[in-house]
Structure formats: C-alpha cells, structure tokens
TORLUM-114360 format. One line per 10 residues: number of its first residue (from 1); their letters; for each residue x, y, z of C-alpha. Coordinates in steps of 0.1 Angstrom, whole numbers, plus 5000, padded with zeros to 4 digits. Example, Ala and Ser with C-alpha at 12.3 -4.5 7.8 and 13.67 -1.06 7.14 Angstrom:
1> as> 5123 4955 5078  5137 4989 5071
***
This chain:
1> tshqylsakg> 8395 3116 8502  8402 3118 8463  8406 3156 8460  8427 3152 8495  8451 3129 8481  8451 3145 8445  8457 3184 8461  8488 3168 8484  8502 3149 8453  8498 3180 8432
11> neflaergvk> 8514 3203 8460  8546 3175 8459  8545 3180 8423  8547 3220 8423  8577 3220 8452  8596 3196 8429  8595 3219 8400  8606 3249 8427  8568 3266 8426  8569 3286 8455
21> apyrvitlhl> 8538 3285 8482  8510 3289 8488  8501 3267 8461  8469 3271 8440  8455 3238 8432  8423 3226 8410  8417 3189 8410  8395 3172 8386  8383 3135 8397  8366 3126 8366
31> gngcsaaavl> 8351 3089 8363  8312 3081 8363  8310 3102 8392  8325 3138 8387  8336 3168 8410  8360 3195 8413  8379 3210 8444  8396 3246 8445  8429 3239 8470  8448 3264 8486
41> dgvcretsmg> 8479 3250 8500  8459 3219 8512  8429 3232 8523  8397 3230 8500  8381 3265 8494  8354 3251 8471  8340 3221 8455  8315 3211 8431  8295 3189 8451  8263 3202 8470
51> ftpleglimg> 8238 3189 8492  8244 3159 8474  8266 3144 8446  8243 3154 8423  8257 3186 8421  8282 3201 8401  8299 3186 8368  8277 3162 8346  8282 3127 8350  8276 3094 8337
61> trtgdmdcav> 8241 3094 8345  8238 3125 8368  8227 3160 8358  8250 3178 8376  8239 3217 8377  8204 3226 8369  8178 3246 8379  8160 3233 8407  8126 3242 8394  8134 3216 8372
71> vpfliqrqgw> 8118 3191 8398  8086 3202 8404  8079 3206 8367  8089 3171 8361  8071 3159 8390  8039 3178 8376  8044 3171 8339  8051 3137 8341  8031 3129 8372  8061 3113 8390
81> tpaeadrfln> 8064 3107 8426  8097 3128 8443  8114 3096 8444  8113 3093 8410  8121 3123 8400  8151 3118 8424  8160 3084 8405  8156 3103 8370  8178 3130 8377  8204 3104 8395
91> kecgllgvsg> 8199 3077 8369  8188 3083 8338  8203 3119 8330  8240 3130 8322  8261 3114 8296  8235 3091 8292  8209 3113 8289  8221 3137 8267  8236 3112 8241  8209 3090 8241
101> lspdmrdieq> 8236 3065 8235  8257 3056 8267  8265 3069 8302  8306 3058 8294  8327 3080 8282  8347 3055 8260  8311 3049 8242  8305 3087 8238  8341 3092 8225  8336 3061 8198
111> graeghpgat> 8301 3080 8188  8316 3112 8183  8343 3099 8158  8313 3083 8141  8292 3111 8140  8268 3102 8168  8254 3139 8173  8242 3129 8206  8276 3119 8216  8290 3149 8202
121> lafdmfcyri> 8266 3170 8220  8272 3151 8253  8312 3152 8248  8311 3191 8243  8282 3195 8275  8307 3172 8295  8341 3193 8287  8322 3228 8289  8308 3221 8325  8345 3214 8333
131> ekyvgaftav> 8361 3244 8321  8332 3269 8338  8343 3253 8369  8376 3257 8361  8373 3296 8355  8353 3300 8384  8373 3278 8407  8408 3301 8397  8390 3334 8403  8384 3319 8441
141> lggldllvfs> 8421 3310 8443  8430 3344 8426  8453 3324 8399  8461 3289 8393  8492 3269 8399  8482 3234 8387  8453 3215 8377  8452 3183 8383  8428 3152 8359  8423 3120 8377
151> ggigenspev> 8395 3092 8377  8389 3068 8351  8379 3099 8322  8407 3123 8338  8433 3095 8337  8424 3076 8304  8407 3104 8281  8435 3122 8260  8405 3140 8241  8387 3153 8269
161> rrqvvgklgw> 8421 3167 8283  8426 3184 8250  8394 3200 8248  8393 3213 8280  8430 3223 8281  8426 3237 8250  8398 3260 8261  8422 3275 8289  8449 3292 8269  8439 3323 8283
171> lglkldenan> 8454 3310 8320  8486 3303 8304  8482 3263 8295  8497 3252 8263  8489 3214 8259  8520 3191 8251  8506 3168 8225  8530 3141 8229  8529 3141 8268  8491 3140 8269
181> garsksakli> 8486 3106 8241  8516 3087 8261  8500 3064 8286  8515 3062 8319  8503 3047 8354  8523 3077 8374  8518 3115 8375  8529 3135 8343  8527 3169 8330  8508 3174 8302
191> tvesegpaaa> 8516 3211 8295  8544 3228 8277  8567 3237 8306  8568 3275 8314  8570 3296 8342  8530 3296 8348  8504 3272 8354  8504 3238 8346  8482 3206 8338  8490 3170 8350
201> viptdeeali> 8475 3138 8353  8480 3122 8389  8465 3089 8397  8444 3089 8425  8443 3065 8453  8419 3069 8479  8427 3038 8496  8462 3048 8502  8446 3076 8520  8419 3062 8540
211> arqtervvmg> 8448 3040 8554  8472 3062 8567  8443 3083 8584  8427 3050 8600  8463 3044 8612  8469 3080 8626  8431 3073 8647  8446 3040 8655  8478 3051 8668  8464 3083 8684
221> s> 8440 3059 8706
***
C-alpha cells in the first residue's frame, strides 16, 4: 500500500511539473523494513520483495538478497533447525548484523561519523543495494522520471539520500544540498530543477490509502 500511495503522489508531482505521461516512477520505502517498486503509470512492473519480505534491500535486521545456498549452509554448519536459520536471517542480520552495533540507521550514521568500521560498512552496503535496484528498475521502466524516498529512513536521512543520489548522476540526477538538508513534513524536490529525472521526498500515508480503499468497498457493497 505504501508504494501504491507513493506512486500516485509521484504522478501528481510530475503532472504539476508539466511532465507528460506515461510516468516512470521508482518508489523507495526505507525504514526498519525496506522495499522498492518500479511503477509505470500507476501499474507496478517490478518490486524488490519476493516470497517473503526477506528478499530485496538490506533492512534493519533482514539480509535482503542473498544466495539461497546460505540456508542449508547455516543449518549444516551451525547445527540449526530451519526455524532457527529463518530467525537468524530475519532478526539478526541486515544493518545489525553487518555493523555489530544496531539495526537503527540513526545509530549507524552516528557510528559512521565516529569512524566505526562496522557502521561505515553497513551504511555503504545499505546504499549500494538501493543504487543497484534503482539501476535495474530504470532499465525495467525504460527510463526514469521520478525517484521517491519515503519511510523513516527515506524521509529523515539526508545522508542516505545524498549517498544514493550522488551515485546516480548518470541518470541526470543532481542533488540540491539545501533542499535535501531542509526538514519538511510535505513532499519536496531534492534535486536541481532540470528537464531530466528528479528525486523527491514524499511522506507515506498508508492509512489514508487503506481508508479510501475500504470506503470504496463499503460503498460498492
């Protein structure tokens, strides 16, 4: 529901800027749980999520993408049951496992600023995985009009946005440092105005979307 809400708001954002449809939008919901979606004119064409939320981006305590052979390896090497391996991959990995510090990006950023090697590695891996997905999803969509950051990290971490957008200059994105660093509770553009693609922060509101969908179901019945 978050990606549906964000892509709809992204389409409105593009329409206000005079961009013509079809709209090619990549939405990034970055929080303790993280996911990405490639949306073409309101229709999701690809998502980072798989059979479970474990697949995809690195998260607070989840691995994200990994070789499936890791599971039998852990079971054999550690003597774990499948349930124990599942718990480890979902509850003890991600930012927490890589950093050895915390699953919270605020702690990771503080540790990185203080020179903590685990925090630095976790931050870099987190952003790198996002960059990979944006590149792949841009290919899926045949281009990019808008990159949307949302969720607790996406909305509140200028550092993550700076790192990610900084690696996407080949798409035509150029970070506006003042806009990126400014606090705002509403949607805001964080890249320099141009005729090319843009990046924006759009606060998510899954509850509002669920309420509207529920209303349609009730009224339709």
